[in-house]
Every structure is written in C-alpha cells, then in structure tokens.
ZAMARGU-4260 file (C-alpha; in steps of 0.2 Angstrom, whole numbers, plus 5000, padded with zeros to 4 digits):
<rodrens>
0) 5399/5288/5541 | 5395/5282/5525 | 5379/5292/5525 | 5389/5307/5529 | 5401/5305/5515
5) 5387/5303/5503 | 5379/5319/5508 | 5396/5328/5507 | 5398/5321/5489 | 5380/5326/5484
10) 5380/5344/5492 | 5398/5348/5485 | 5392/5342/5468 | 5377/5352/5468 | 5387/5367/5473
15) 5399/5364/5459 | 5384/5364/5447 | 5378/5381/5454 | 5395/5388/5452 | 5397/5383/5434
20) 5380/5391/5431 | 5386/5407/5438 | 5402/5407/5427 | 5390/5403/5412 | 5378/5417/5416
25) 5389/5431/5423 | 5406/5427/5414 | 5423/5420/5420 | 5429/5437/5427 | 5414/5439/5438
30) 5415/5421/5443 | 5432/5421/5447 | 5430/5437/5458 | 5416/5428/5467 | 5427/5413/5471
35) 5442/5423/5477 | 5431/5433/5489 | 5423/5417/5495 | 5440/5409/5498 | 5445/5423/5509
40) 5429/5422/5518 | 5432/5403/5520 | 5449/5407/5529 | 5439/5419/5540 | 5426/5406/5543
45) 5439/5392/5548 | 5445/5405/5561 | 5428/5408/5567 | 5425/5389/5568 | 5439/5387/5580
50) 5431/5399/5592 | 5413/5394/5590 | 5413/5376/5585 | 5428/5371/5595 | 5428/5381/5610
55) 5409/5388/5611 | 5415/5406/5611 | 5402/5418/5605 | 5413/5431/5595 | 5402/5445/5588
60) 5418/5456/5585 | 5424/5448/5569 | 5423/5465/5560 | 5435/5473/5572 | 5448/5459/5569
65) 5446/5460/5550 | 5448/5479/5550 | 5463/5479/5562 | 5472/5465/5552 | 5468/5474/5536
70) 5476/5490/5543 | 5491/5480/5549 | 5493/5473/5531 | 5491/5490/5524 | 5505/5498/5536
75) 5517/5484/5531 | 5514/5482/5512 | 5510/5499/5506 | 5524/5510/5498 | 5534/5521/5509
80) 5528/5539/5512 | 5545/5549/5511 | 5536/5565/5515 | 5532/5558/5532 | 5550/5552/5535
85) 5557/5569/5530 | 5549/5577/5545 | 5552/5576/5564 | 5536/5565/5566 | 5544/5548/5567
90) 5555/5554/5581 | 5540/5561/5590 | 5529/5545/5588 | 5544/5535/5594 | 5544/5546/5610
95) 5526/5543/5613 | 5527/5525/5610 | 5541/5524/5623 | 5531/5533/5635 | 5516/5522/5632
100) 5527/5507/5635 | 5533/5513/5651 | 5516/5518/5656 | 5509/5501/5653 | 5523/5493/5663
105) 5519/5504/5677 | 5501/5500/5676 | 5504/5482/5676 | 5516/5483/5690 | 5503/5492/5701
110) 5490/5480/5696 | 5501/5466/5703 | 5505/5475/5719 | 5494/5463/5729 | 5508/5452/5730
115) 5516/5466/5741 | 5501/5466/5752 | 5493/5482/5746 | 5474/5483/5749 | 5463/5479/5734
120) 5454/5496/5734 | 5470/5506/5735 | 5478/5495/5721 | 5463/5499/5710 | 5464/5517/5714
125) 5483/5518/5710 | 5480/5508/5694 | 5467/5520/5688 | 5478/5535/5692 | 5493/5527/5683
130) 5481/5524/5668 | 5475/5542/5668 | 5492/5549/5669 | 5499/5538/5655 | 5484/5543/5644
135) 5486/5562/5646 | 5505/5561/5644 | 5504/5550/5628 | 5490/5562/5622 | 5500/5577/5625
140) 5514/5570/5614 | 5503/5563/5600 | 5493/5580/5597 | 5508/5589/5590 | 5515/5574/5581
145) 5498/5570/5572 | 5496/5589/5567 | 5513/5588/5559 | 5510/5573/5550 | 5493/5578/5543
150) 5501/5595/5538 | 5517/5589/5529 | 5515/5570/5525 | 5496/5568/5525 | 5498/5551/5533
155) 5512/5539/5539 | 5512/5528/5524 | 5518/5510/5523 | 5535/5500/5525 | 5535/5493/5507
160) 5537/5475/5512 | 5531/5460/5503 | 5512/5456/5504 | 5514/5440/5512 | 5523/5448/5527
165) 5508/5460/5528 | 5496/5445/5529 | 5506/5437/5543 | 5507/5454/5552 | 5488/5456/5551
170) 5486/5438/5559 | 5497/5443/5573 | 5489/5459/5576 | 5472/5451/5576 | 5479/5438/5588
175) 5487/5450/5600 | 5470/5460/5599 | 5461/5444/5603 | 5472/5441/5618 | 5468/5458/5625
180) 5449/5456/5621 | 5449/5439/5628 | 5456/5445/5644 | 5441/5456/5646 | 5427/5445/5639
185) 5431/5427/5641 | 5425/5428/5660 | 5408/5434/5654 | 5392/5424/5649 | 5390/5420/5631
190) 5377/5435/5629 | 5388/5447/5638 | 5403/5441/5628 | 5394/5445/5612 | 5389/5462/5617
195) 5407/5466/5623 | 5415/5460/5607 | 5403/5469/5596 | 5406/5486/5606 | 5425/5483/5605
200) 5423/5480/5587 | 5415/5496/5584 | 5427/5506/5594 | 5441/5499/5583 | 5432/5504/5567
205) 5429/5521/5575 | 5447/5523/5578 | 5453/5518/5561 | 5440/5529/5553 | 5445/5545/5562
210) 5464/5543/5563 | 5468/5552/5547 | 5486/5553/5551 | 5487/5534/5552 | 5475/5527/5540
215) 5469/5543/5530 | 5452/5540/5537 | 5437/5542/5525 | 5450/5547/5511 | 5454/5529/5509
220) 5470/5521/5503 | 5472/5513/5486 | 5478/5503/5476 | 5484/5490/5488 | 5499/5479/5483
225) 5494/5462/5477 | 5504/5446/5480 | 5502/5442/5461 | 5502/5452/5445 | 5487/5464/5444
230) 5473/5464/5432 | 5481/5479/5423 | 5496/5468/5420 | 5490/5451/5415 | 5471/5454/5413
235) 5456/5450/5426 | 5454/5431/5423 | 5473/5427/5425 | 5476/5438/5440 | 5461/5433/5449
240) 5465/5415/5445 | 5483/5417/5452 | 5475/5426/5468 | 5463/5411/5470 | 5477/5399/5469
245) 5486/5407/5484 | 5470/5408/5495 | 5466/5390/5490 | 5483/5384/5496 | 5480/5394/5513
250) 5463/5385/5515 | 5471/5368/5512 | 5485/5371/5524 | 5474/5378/5538 | 5461/5364/5535
255) 5474/5351/5536 | 5482/5358/5552 | 5465/5360/5561 | 5460/5342/5556 | 5475/5335/5564
260) 5474/5346/5579 | 5456/5342/5582 | 5459/5323/5581 | 5474/5324/5593 | 5474/5324/5613
265) 5474/5343/5612 | 5458/5342/5602 | 5450/5330/5614 | 5454/5342/5628 | 5446/5356/5619
270) 5430/5346/5615 | 5429/5341/5633 | 5431/5360/5639 | 5417/5365/5626 | 5404/5351/5631
275) 5407/5351/5650 | 5418/5364/5657 | 5414/5359/5675 | 5420/5342/5672 | 5435/5348/5664
280) 5440/5360/5677 | 5438/5346/5690 | 5451/5337/5680 | 5463/5351/5683 | 5461/5360/5666
285) 5463/5379/5665 | 5447/5383/5657 | 5450/5401/5654 | 5468/5399/5648 | 5463/5386/5635
290) 5449/5397/5629 | 5461/5412/5627 | 5472/5400/5617 | 5458/5396/5605 | 5452/5414/5604
295) 5470/5419/5599 | 5472/5405/5586 | 5455/5409/5579 | 5459/5427/5577 | 5476/5425/5569
300) 5467/5414/5555 | 5453/5427/5554 | 5466/5441/5553 | 5475/5432/5538 | 5459/5429/5529
305) 5454/5447/5532 | 5470/5454/5526 | 5468/5444/5510 | 5450/5449/5507 | 5454/5468/5509
310) 5471/5466/5499 | 5460/5458/5485 | 5448/5473/5485 | 5463/5484/5482 | 5456/5498/5494
315) 5457/5501/5513 | 5442/5511/5518 | 5438/5510/5537 | 5419/5515/5533 | 5417/5500/5522
320) 5418/5488/5537 | 5400/5484/5542 | 5393/5471/5554 | 5382/5465/5540 | 5395/5459/5528
325) 5410/5456/5541 | 5401/5448/5555 | 5383/5443/5552 | 5386/5435/5535 | 5401/5425/5542
330) 5390/5418/5556 | 5377/5414/5543 | 5390/5404/5533 | 5396/5395/5549 | 5378/5390/5554
335) 5373/5385/5537 | 5388/5374/5534 | 5389/5367/5552 | 5398/5372/5567 | 5413/5361/5572
340) 5415/5354/5555 | 5429/5362/5545 | 5423/5355/5528 | 5405/5360/5533 | 5412/5378/5536
345) 5420/5378/5519 | 5404/5372/5510 | 5394/5384/5520 | 5405/5399/5515 | 5405/5395/5497
350) 5385/5392/5497 | 5381/5407/5506 | 5392/5418/5497 | 5386/5412/5480 | 5368/5416/5487
355) 5373/5433/5494 | 5382/5438/5477 | 5369/5431/5465 | 5353/5436/5474 | 5355/5454/5467
360) 5357/5450/5449 | 5344/5436/5450 | 5331/5447/5459 | 5334/5461/5446 | 5332/5449/5432
365) 5315/5442/5439 | 5309/5460/5443 | 5313/5465/5425 | 5303/5450/5418 | 5289/5455/5431
370) 5289/5472/5424 | 5289/5467/5405 | 5275/5454/5407 | 5265/5465/5419 | 5266/5479/5406
375) 5260/5467/5392 | 5246/5458/5401 | 5240/5472/5414 | 5247/5488/5408 | 5256/5489/5425
380) 5270/5502/5427 | 5285/5495/5437 | 5293/5506/5450 | 5309/5516/5444 | 5320/5509/5458
385) 5320/5491/5453 | 5339/5490/5455 | 5338/5496/5472 | 5325/5485/5477 | 5335/5470/5469
390) 5350/5475/5480 | 5339/5474/5496 | 5333/5457/5492 | 5351/5450/5497 | 5346/5452/5515
395) 5329/5444/5513 | 5336/5429/5503 | 5350/5426/5516 | 5337/5427/5530 | 5326/5415/5521
400) 5341/5403/5519 | 5346/5403/5536 | 5328/5400/5542 | 5325/5385/5531 | 5342/5378/5537
405) 5338/5380/5555 | 5321/5373/5552 | 5326/5357/5543 | 5345/5355/5547 | 5347/5364/5565
410) 5365/5357/5566 | 5370/5363/5548 | 5370/5355/5532 | 5386/5346/5536 | 5385/5344/5555
415) 5401/5339/5567 | 5406/5322/5564 | 5413/5310/5578 | 5431/5312/5580 | 5444/5297/5579
420) 5457/5302/5591 | 5476/5297/5588
</rodrens>
C-alpha cells in the first residue's frame, strides 16, 4: 500500500508539472479550457469505470449516451421558442405521445401474455403486430406535426430552465436509455455486447442528426446557456475558472460516493459478480439485475459529464459526436489510468487529455523546426500541409501511449487496489 501511495504522489506530481508547462507555453485561457474539458471527461470516465472496472461491462456506445444526454440538457435549458408554442404542433405532439404510450403498454401486455397460457410463437407474432401498428399510427401522427414545426417554428426549442436541471435531465435520459439498451445487450457475450452498443449508439446519432424539427439537425444550436457567467461577461479566464470549480465539485462528489459504495457490502457483491459470476449466481445473486443496475448508474454519471462537456462547448451539433473523441478516447483514458481504480481513472483522463490536446501544437512546433533546419542544412522544402499533418499526429501519439502502457503497465498506471470492506 505504501508503494502504491508513493506511486500516486509521484505520478500526480509529474502531471502537475506537465500541466504547469502547458499553461506557461499556451497561456492561461488555453490551459483553463483544457482543464475544464478534461474535468468533464473525468466525470464521464468515472461512469465508464463503474461499468467496466466494477462490473466488467464492455460498453462501446458511450458516444450515444453523451449525445442523448446533451440533447436532453439542450431541451431543458435552451430558451423557449415561442413560434413553436403559437402553433397547433404542441397538441399534435401530445396526441402522438399519448398514442405511443398506449401502444407501448399494449406491446408490454401482449409480451407478458404467457402468464395466460398463450403459446410462445403466437405471443411473438402478436407482439410484432402490435409494434408495427403502433409505429405506423405514431408515424402517421408525427409527419404532419413535424412538417408544421419546420414550416412555422423551425424547431421545438427548449424550456428555459436552469442549467443544473438540464444536466440532471441528461443523466436521467442516459440512465433510462441504458436500462433499455441493457435489457437488450446484457445477456450477450462481451464482444457481441460491444457490437450492439456501438450500433445503437450510431442509431441515436443518426436520429439526432436527421430530426431537424427536434434538434435543428446539421444547422446546430448555439449558444447553449452556461451555469456560470460567460466569457463575454467576465472574460475567458474567470468564466472558465468558475466552470472548472463546478465540474471539480462534481468529480469530488462522485468520487467520494463511488469510493464508499465500492468499500461497502454492495461493492463486495458487485466485485464478486465481476470476478466469478457463476459462484455469485450459486449464492443466489441476480446477475443480470445487478449488471443492469451498474449499467444504469454508470450511464447516469456519463450523461451528467456529457451534458457538462457539450454545455461548455456552447454548441449542440449532432454531427460533432464521433466515436474517436467520445468513445475510443475515453476507453484509452480508463485503460491508461487503471480500470477499477477511481483515482487512476481521474489521473488517466487528465494525462491522456493533455497528451491529446498538446500533441498537435507540439507536433507542429517540431515540424516547423524540422522545416527551418532542413532548409538551412539541406535546402529541403517542407510540405505545405504541415498543420494538417500535425493534427493527424494526435491519433499516432495516443496509439503510441496506449501501446507503451499496455506493454509496461498492463493493469494501468494506477491499478485497482485491494478494498478494505466496512
């Protein structure tokens, strides 16, 4: 334990020095932006740590949960679009929502008809018929409503509520979506679960991108309301510092709650399920229910972090959600830091995001120096697209980082520590 504590002090001290050098080189405004974005990723990373480090769930649909949470936050916090409310569209949408709710209730009732002795094949057929009727009925009601919205109001707009309510709403939407996705995927093997979550994530992105009446699609929505004064009001450094204070408080709260939960009897049960699900099942534990529980809790935290991240960027653009930035990069952070270690997750997020952010300016600086000295010594003419090549170095540097970590620290730089249960 003493060795682990010394390693933590050494690694975090080195990281602090690196961050200080970034501030000195790129300026305080740039450094504060980097820290705010990294803090949002840290919240997301803690949510993914619950799923992978605590429960062993291979979730590759992180992008979809971030996008859905960001949209929910947008819908709650963006100012009201009065042009939408002045039309008949709200009533038409309410009618479609009522029909959809009735249809879902009927579908669920038919799916449970085995309790009445209905044969399985007939039950499946009736369920599919009920689902098809519900879809066609709702679609028939939605088409004129969406046409009216796009013609008169452009899109539905928001509710104009406080930003913190939007973040909570984003977490709830991501958690509910995780429940629905978990019901489908948790019974699959890890590789099949990864494929399923990735596919569903892309479906969510495609829906948000093409639902112009709901999200404005590729037209984007901006500026998103901030929970603190904006840079236009008090300046970049002050506003980003205030934003960072909020995300830092969220990280501390989530970290403390997770640490206490993991050291409790509940944490012991989840660890037992992760390490040996057959033995846990033999002890009477409901494996799928507990995994679904972890999936939902993790998604709630991912949703809050995703909503905070997109709010900070001040623009909602469905096309900007890409697996590289919003799934793969977060997995690299978790692996580098150490799965199952919350402190390791925070360290991995900060380290990887600093590398991700600074690899472009560092590579561009090196390329420019190579061009200058190459011209002086060898009369070498550098390519004209050095800036583009420097941007592409991000992926190379991240790949090199994770390769080195997996080679020399396969459990992460701060691996999971033995837990002292209460």
